[in-house]
C-alpha positions as CSV (number, residue, x, y, z in Angstrom):
1,M,7.1,14.8,30.3
2,H,4.2,13.4,32.1
3,T,2.0,11.1,30.0
4,V,-0.9,8.7,30.4
5,H,-1.5,5.8,28.0
6,S,-4.9,4.4,27.1
7,T,-6.6,2.4,24.3
8,L,-9.8,2.5,22.3
9,P,-11.1,-0.1,19.9
10,L,-12.1,1.2,16.5
11,H,-13.0,-0.9,13.4
12,S,-11.0,-4.0,14.5
13,H,-8.0,-1.8,15.3
14,Q,-6.6,-0.7,18.7
15,V,-6.1,3.0,18.8
16,H,-3.4,4.0,21.3
17,L,-3.9,7.4,23.0
18,V,-1.3,9.3,25.0
19,T,-2.5,12.4,26.9
20,F,0.4,14.6,27.9
21,D,1.2,17.7,29.9
22,P,3.4,20.0,27.8
23,S,4.2,22.1,30.8
24,T,6.2,19.1,32.1
25,F,8.2,18.8,28.9
26,A,12.0,19.3,29.0
27,D,14.4,19.0,26.1
28,R,16.2,16.1,27.8
29,D,13.0,14.1,27.3
30,L,13.8,14.0,23.5
31,L,17.0,11.9,24.2
32,W,14.6,8.9,24.3
33,L,14.2,9.4,20.5
34,P,17.0,8.0,18.3
35,H,16.4,10.9,15.9
36,H,16.3,13.6,18.6
37,D,18.8,15.7,16.7
38,R,16.2,16.1,13.9
39,L,14.1,18.2,16.3
40,T,16.9,20.5,17.6
41,H,15.4,23.6,15.9
42,A,11.7,22.7,16.5
43,G,9.5,24.8,18.8
44,R,8.6,23.5,22.3
45,K,5.0,22.7,21.2
46,R,6.2,20.7,18.2
47,K,8.7,18.8,20.3
48,S,6.2,17.8,23.0
49,E,3.6,16.7,20.3
50,H,6.2,14.7,18.4
51,L,7.4,12.9,21.6
52,A,3.8,12.0,22.6
53,G,3.1,10.7,19.2
54,R,6.1,8.5,19.2
55,I,5.3,7.2,22.6
56,A,1.8,6.2,21.3
57,A,3.4,4.6,18.3
58,V,5.7,2.5,20.4
59,H,2.7,1.2,22.4
60,A,1.0,0.3,19.2
61,L,4.0,-1.5,17.8
62,R,4.4,-3.7,20.8
63,K,1.5,-5.9,19.7
64,Y,3.6,-6.8,16.6
65,G,6.8,-7.5,18.6
66,H,8.6,-4.3,17.8
67,Q,10.1,-1.9,20.4
68,A,12.0,0.6,18.2
69,V,10.8,4.2,17.9
70,P,9.7,5.0,14.3
71,G,12.2,7.3,12.7
72,I,11.5,10.3,10.4
73,G,11.4,9.9,6.6
74,S,12.7,12.4,4.1
75,G,9.2,13.9,3.9
76,G,8.7,14.0,7.6
77,E,6.6,10.9,7.6
78,P,7.1,8.2,10.3
79,L,9.2,5.2,9.2
80,W,7.5,1.9,10.1
81,P,9.0,-1.6,10.3
82,A,8.9,-3.7,7.0
83,G,5.5,-5.2,6.5
84,L,3.7,-2.8,8.8
85,Y,1.8,0.4,8.3
86,G,1.0,3.0,10.9
87,S,-0.4,6.5,11.4
88,I,0.1,9.1,14.1
89,S,-2.0,12.1,14.9
90,H,-2.3,14.7,17.7
91,T,-4.6,17.5,18.8
92,G,-4.3,19.6,21.9
93,Q,-2.8,17.5,24.6
94,T,-3.6,14.1,23.1
95,A,-1.6,12.0,20.6
96,A,-2.9,8.9,18.9
97,A,-1.3,6.1,16.9
98,V,-2.4,2.9,15.2
99,V,-0.4,0.1,13.5
100,S,-1.7,-2.4,11.0
101,S,-0.6,-5.0,8.5
102,A,-2.6,-3.1,5.8
103,C,-2.6,0.6,4.8
104,V,-4.1,2.7,7.6
105,G,-4.7,6.4,8.3
106,L,-5.7,7.9,11.6
107,D,-6.8,11.4,12.5
108,V,-7.9,12.9,15.8
109,E,-9.5,16.4,16.0
110,K,-11.1,18.6,18.5
111,V,-14.7,19.1,17.6
112,F,-15.0,22.5,15.8
113,T,-16.8,25.4,17.4
114,A,-19.6,27.1,15.5
115,Q,-17.3,30.0,14.7
116,V,-14.6,27.8,13.3
117,S,-17.1,25.7,11.3
118,A,-18.5,28.8,9.7
119,E,-15.0,30.1,8.8
120,I,-13.7,26.8,7.1
121,V,-16.8,25.0,5.9
122,E,-16.4,26.1,2.2
123,S,-12.8,24.9,2.1
124,I,-13.8,21.5,3.4
125,V,-17.1,20.6,1.7
126,N,-18.9,21.4,-1.6
127,A,-22.6,22.3,-1.9
128,E,-23.8,18.6,-2.1
129,E,-21.8,17.7,1.0
130,Y,-23.1,20.7,2.9
131,T,-26.7,19.6,2.2
132,L,-25.9,16.1,3.4
133,L,-24.4,17.5,6.6
134,Q,-27.5,19.6,7.2
135,Q,-29.7,16.5,6.8
136,T,-27.8,14.3,9.2
137,P,-29.1,14.0,12.8
138,L,-25.7,14.8,14.1
139,P,-25.0,18.4,15.2
140,F,-23.5,20.3,12.2
141,T,-20.3,21.1,14.0
142,L,-19.7,17.4,14.8
143,A,-20.6,16.3,11.3
144,L,-18.2,18.9,9.7
145,S,-15.4,17.9,12.2
146,L,-15.9,14.3,11.2
147,T,-15.8,15.1,7.5
148,F,-12.6,17.1,7.9
149,S,-11.0,14.3,10.0
150,A,-12.2,11.5,7.7
151,K,-10.6,13.2,4.7
152,E,-7.3,13.6,6.6
153,S,-7.4,9.9,7.5
154,L,-8.0,9.0,3.8
155,F,-5.1,11.1,2.7
156,K,-2.8,9.5,5.3
157,A,-3.9,5.9,4.4
158,F,-3.5,6.3,0.7
159,S,-0.8,8.9,0.3
160,A,1.0,6.6,-2.0
161,I,-1.7,6.9,-4.7
162,T,-2.6,10.6,-4.3
163,L,-1.7,13.3,-6.7
164,P,0.4,16.2,-5.2
165,F,-1.6,18.4,-2.8
166,P,-5.0,16.8,-3.3
167,G,-6.9,19.1,-1.1
168,F,-10.2,18.5,0.7
169,H,-12.3,18.6,-2.5
170,S,-10.5,15.6,-3.8
171,A,-12.8,13.3,-1.8
172,Q,-16.5,13.7,-1.5
173,L,-18.7,12.7,1.4
174,I,-21.6,10.6,0.2
175,A,-22.8,9.0,3.5
176,L,-22.5,9.6,7.3
177,N,-24.0,7.6,10.1
178,D,-23.3,7.0,13.8
179,R,-20.3,4.7,13.1
180,S,-18.8,5.5,9.7
181,L,-18.5,7.9,6.8
182,T,-18.2,7.0,3.2
183,L,-16.0,9.1,0.9
184,R,-15.8,8.9,-2.9
185,I,-12.4,9.6,-4.4
186,T,-12.4,12.1,-7.2
187,G,-9.9,12.7,-10.0
188,K,-8.2,15.4,-8.0
189,F,-7.1,12.6,-5.6
190,S,-6.2,9.9,-8.0
191,H,-7.0,9.6,-11.7
192,H,-6.9,5.8,-11.5
193,H,-9.0,5.5,-8.4
194,A,-11.6,8.2,-9.2
195,G,-15.1,7.1,-8.4
196,M,-14.0,4.5,-5.8
197,C,-15.5,4.6,-2.3
198,V,-13.8,4.2,1.1
199,D,-15.6,3.7,4.4
200,I,-14.0,5.6,7.3
201,A,-14.8,4.4,10.9
202,W,-15.3,7.0,13.6
203,I,-15.7,7.4,17.3
204,A,-16.3,10.4,19.6
205,H,-14.1,10.6,22.6
206,E,-14.4,13.4,25.1
207,T,-14.2,16.6,23.1
208,M,-12.6,14.9,20.1
209,V,-13.4,12.8,17.1
210,I,-11.2,10.0,15.9
211,T,-11.4,8.6,12.4
212,L,-9.7,5.6,10.8
213,S,-9.3,4.6,7.2
214,S,-7.9,1.1,6.5
215,G,-7.4,-1.4,3.7
216,L,-7.5,-0.3,0.1
217,P,-10.2,1.5,-1.9
218,A,-12.9,-0.8,-3.2
219,G,-11.9,-2.0,-6.6
220,S,-8.2,-1.4,-6.2
């Protein structure tokens, strides 16, 4: 499969991007993965996305002296070397990965269209968040895309402390500017961490947004 690797700095992390052409994917490409047999019954789209994500992850791991491809855990999660944390995301023909010595969550999303925004807005934000998004100088579709992505990043970074199936209303947007969003954890996310706030860094790249959550919630 044809791929192109690049990097972007985001909140003291290096995000590794891999753009890929799924039309050039062949099943034999998966033999590069030690766990290729786990993907035998996956669809072509899933296979190409997974491969691109693992390529991005290997690029990210090289900074820490690791070359092995992250395996697949029992829940489908990537398995990272001891002492390291990582996150993989993909959208369209782009995969992204980041590795850190602290908890980290990464998400990449295509900016929503106006139609998609109208269809999903109520499932992503409550009335207070909606008002905040209307007041931001950012276009509404971009602001909503960032909120969706930031909550995904939060869930990935702190999956170990979340309640089962937290949902998008388990974190509330309380601030948004040109570099970061702030989310407040609710009891639906974690009883112990309810009320704590997390800053999520973001960057726009081409037609996408990339968000990153790192560290631990304030007061953990």
